[in-house]
C-alpha positions as a printed NumPy array, in Angstrom:
array([[-112.291,  -89.213, -103.813],
       [-110.181,  -87.865, -101.015],
       [-106.526,  -88.265, -101.236],
       [-105.628,  -90.626,  -98.25 ],
       [-102.195,  -89.799,  -96.045],
       [-100.176,  -93.116,  -96.55 ],
       [ -97.027,  -92.682,  -94.495],
       [ -93.167,  -91.905,  -95.28 ],
       [ -91.926,  -95.489,  -96.416],
       [ -90.899,  -95.43 ,  -99.794],
       [ -91.451,  -92.275, -100.438],
       [ -89.509,  -91.949, -103.455],
       [ -91.538,  -94.406, -105.58 ],
       [ -90.104,  -96.634, -107.297],
       [ -85.979,  -95.564, -107.376],
       [ -83.702,  -97.26 , -110.17 ],
       [ -81.791, -100.147, -109.079],
       [ -77.604,  -99.626, -109.473],
       [ -74.654, -101.623, -108.243],
       [ -71.911,  -98.866, -107.081],
       [ -67.783,  -99.978, -107.777],
       [ -65.313,  -99.125, -105.936],
       [ -61.355,  -99.336, -104.63 ],
       [ -61.188, -100.226, -101.411],
       [ -57.998, -101.221,  -99.924],
       [ -56.606, -101.555, -103.078],
       [ -59.961, -104.78 , -104.055],
       [ -62.249, -103.598, -106.034],
       [ -65.763, -103.903, -104.229],
       [ -69.369, -103.267, -105.099],
       [ -73.038, -102.371, -103.376],
       [ -76.305, -102.338, -104.722],
       [ -77.697,  -98.618, -103.856],
       [ -80.817,  -97.038, -104.881],
       [ -80.796,  -93.944, -104.142],
       [ -79.223,  -91.978, -107.481],
       [ -80.603,  -88.941, -109.453],
       [ -78.633,  -86.923, -112.088],
       [ -78.245,  -83.836, -110.51 ],
       [ -76.363,  -81.768, -113.768],
       [ -76.316,  -81.822, -116.686],
       [ -73.772,  -80.076, -117.998],
       [ -71.074,  -81.361, -116.361],
       [ -72.946,  -84.146, -115.964],
       [ -73.035,  -85.197, -112.724],
       [ -74.714,  -87.982, -110.573],
       [ -75.499,  -88.267, -107.033],
       [ -75.853,  -91.491, -104.75 ],
       [ -76.779,  -91.854, -101.122],
       [ -74.742,  -93.95 ,  -98.718],
       [ -75.64 ,  -95.116,  -95.104],
       [ -72.679,  -93.715,  -93.329],
       [ -71.256,  -96.956,  -91.96 ],
       [ -71.488,  -98.668,  -95.402],
       [ -68.187, -100.518,  -96.147],
       [ -67.898,  -98.65 ,  -99.791],
       [ -67.583,  -94.833,  -98.725],
       [ -64.649,  -95.512,  -97.648],
       [ -63.11 ,  -96.338, -101.341],
       [ -65.216,  -93.472, -102.124],
       [ -62.697,  -91.308,  -99.923],
       [ -59.826,  -92.72 , -100.799],
       [ -59.664,  -93.036, -104.475],
       [ -61.724,  -89.54 , -105.575],
       [ -64.267,  -92.081, -107.68 ],
       [ -66.676,  -94.335, -108.119],
       [ -68.447,  -96.206, -110.877],
       [ -72.605,  -96.087, -111.455],
       [ -73.096,  -99.695, -113.142],
       [ -76.707, -100.522, -114.504],
       [ -77.653, -104.55 , -114.09 ],
       [ -80.65 , -106.004, -116.318],
       [ -83.344, -108.363, -115.135],
       [ -82.057, -111.295, -115.111],
       [ -78.895, -109.949, -112.689],
       [ -81.493, -109.366, -110.133],
       [ -80.203, -112.275, -107.886],
       [ -76.923, -111.163, -107.727],
       [ -77.734, -107.67 , -107.406],
       [ -79.667, -108.254, -104.452],
       [ -76.368, -110.067, -103.348],
       [ -74.241, -107.06 , -103.326],
       [ -76.726, -104.943, -100.868],
       [ -77.417, -108.033,  -98.206],
       [ -73.761, -108.931,  -97.827],
       [ -70.597, -106.333,  -96.844],
       [ -67.27 , -106.154,  -98.973],
       [ -65.041, -105.978,  -95.39 ],
       [ -66.484, -109.524,  -95.119],
       [ -67.395, -111.212,  -98.564],
       [ -65.123, -110.45 , -101.656],
       [ -68.175, -109.839, -103.897],
       [ -66.063, -108.739, -106.883],
       [ -66.011, -112.524, -107.172],
       [ -69.643, -112.614, -108.643],
       [ -68.292, -110.419, -111.643],
       [ -65.661, -109.73 , -114.238],
       [ -64.375, -106.484, -113.451],
       [ -62.987, -104.176, -115.569],
       [ -61.112, -100.154, -115.772],
       [ -61.611,  -97.42 , -117.836],
       [ -59.933,  -93.728, -117.539],
       [ -60.029,  -92.774, -114.32 ],
       [ -58.238,  -96.291, -113.105],
       [ -59.983,  -96.236, -109.76 ],
       [ -64.233,  -97.413, -110.088],
       [ -64.253, -100.448, -110.974],
       [ -66.619, -101.648, -113.204],
       [ -68.855, -104.439, -113.721],
       [ -68.63 , -106.021, -117.161],
       [ -71.66 , -107.791, -117.135],
       [ -73.901, -104.876, -116.413],
       [ -75.486, -103.58 , -120.148],
       [ -74.547, -100.139, -119.175],
       [ -71.333,  -98.204, -116.771],
       [ -71.053,  -94.747, -115.421],
       [ -67.381,  -94.132, -114.473],
       [ -67.887,  -90.973, -112.16 ],
       [ -64.79 ,  -88.69 , -110.518],
       [ -66.073,  -87.111, -107.408],
       [ -67.199,  -83.465, -106.543],
       [ -68.889,  -83.171, -103.506],
       [ -69.542,  -85.566, -100.44 ],
       [ -72.826,  -83.683,  -98.162],
       [ -73.112,  -84.951,  -95.08 ],
       [ -76.619,  -85.854,  -94.145],
       [ -78.319,  -87.069,  -90.756],
       [ -77.903,  -90.805,  -91.45 ],
       [ -76.669,  -90.568,  -95.14 ],
       [ -73.097,  -88.974,  -97.347],
       [ -74.659,  -88.147, -100.404],
       [ -71.839,  -88.664, -102.933],
       [ -71.518,  -86.402, -106.154],
       [ -69.273,  -87.266, -108.724],
       [ -68.962,  -85.595, -113.088],
       [ -69.413,  -88.816, -115.073],
       [ -66.469,  -88.842, -116.887],
       [ -67.11 ,  -91.524, -119.143],
       [ -70.239,  -94.314, -120.608],
       [ -69.963,  -97.799, -121.153],
       [ -71.822, -100.213, -123.003],
       [ -71.362, -103.6  , -124.723],
       [ -73.116, -102.91 , -128.792],
       [ -76.362, -105.592, -127.997],
       [ -77.687, -102.628, -125.764],
       [ -77.524,  -99.883, -128.147],
       [ -79.725,  -98.401, -130.627],
       [ -78.324,  -95.862, -132.828],
       [ -75.39 ,  -95.759, -130.238],
       [ -77.733,  -94.548, -127.619],
       [ -77.694,  -96.771, -124.677],
       [ -81.79 ,  -98.965, -125.509],
       [ -83.937,  -99.027, -122.049],
       [ -85.333, -101.371, -123.43 ],
       [ -82.472, -103.796, -124.192],
       [ -80.557, -102.889, -121.026],
       [ -83.869, -104.53 , -118.776],
       [ -83.167, -102.225, -115.704],
       [ -85.024, -102.668, -112.414],
       [ -87.123, -100.462, -110.139],
       [ -87.329, -100.644, -106.488],
       [ -90.218, -100.797, -104.585],
       [ -88.873,  -99.536, -100.691],
       [ -92.884,  -99.973,  -99.313],
       [ -93.37 , -103.198, -100.484],
       [ -89.461, -104.328, -100.459],
       [ -89.759, -105.577, -103.689],
       [ -87.556, -105.589, -107.346],
       [ -90.224, -104.949, -110.774],
       [ -89.355, -104.828, -114.262],
       [ -89.486, -101.346, -116.902],
       [ -93.057, -101.561, -118.195],
       [ -93.931, -100.475, -121.966],
       [ -92.797,  -97.216, -123.725],
       [ -95.506,  -94.738, -122.925],
       [ -94.327,  -91.882, -125.229],
       [ -91.264,  -89.361, -126.494],
       [ -90.593,  -87.252, -123.41 ],
       [ -90.375,  -83.66 , -124.223],
       [ -93.207,  -84.223, -126.802],
       [ -96.192,  -85.784, -126.018],
       [ -96.904,  -83.606, -123.428],
       [ -97.719,  -80.702, -126.298],
       [-100.902,  -82.702, -127.034],
       [-102.236,  -80.908, -124.186],
       [-103.706,  -77.456, -124.067],
       [-104.591,  -74.859, -121.411],
       [-105.68 ,  -71.412, -121.018],
       [-102.598,  -69.041, -121.029],
       [-102.61 ,  -66.455, -117.242]])
């Protein structure tokens, strides 16, 4: 069967949902994002892409820090809310219990199972977005979301966004051990 060209709507499919936390005008603000990725391992850097007109960008630039908070699927409604209203008009921090870590300027959400605190390293200007690269300085999780001291995906129960469908989906079942299951495949050497 031949591949069909399907267009570019939602070309990075699916995308992990997170809530970015920043201080803007000395107040915590939160914004839902799905454009995030790890971009370096040592030191650990992560990148987030935000539209240039977002209120949140001001806080990242002012403080040189931000947080990435991973919500569980039972937080889908409040997560969506943080993406559909602007922090310059609504106090979204009222929806959460805010806490701070090492940087003291990157507000985090206690209700989210997993939180990453980031120091801004670089800002890349793109045609319609700003891509903020942050060094992860600390990660936080409640004990109930850990297995052997490591954040457990199943316990955290994150969700993803399908832009093409404008829908959120839960993460499925465990499929195999990374960097191991592929060893069962064989191919001829070149």
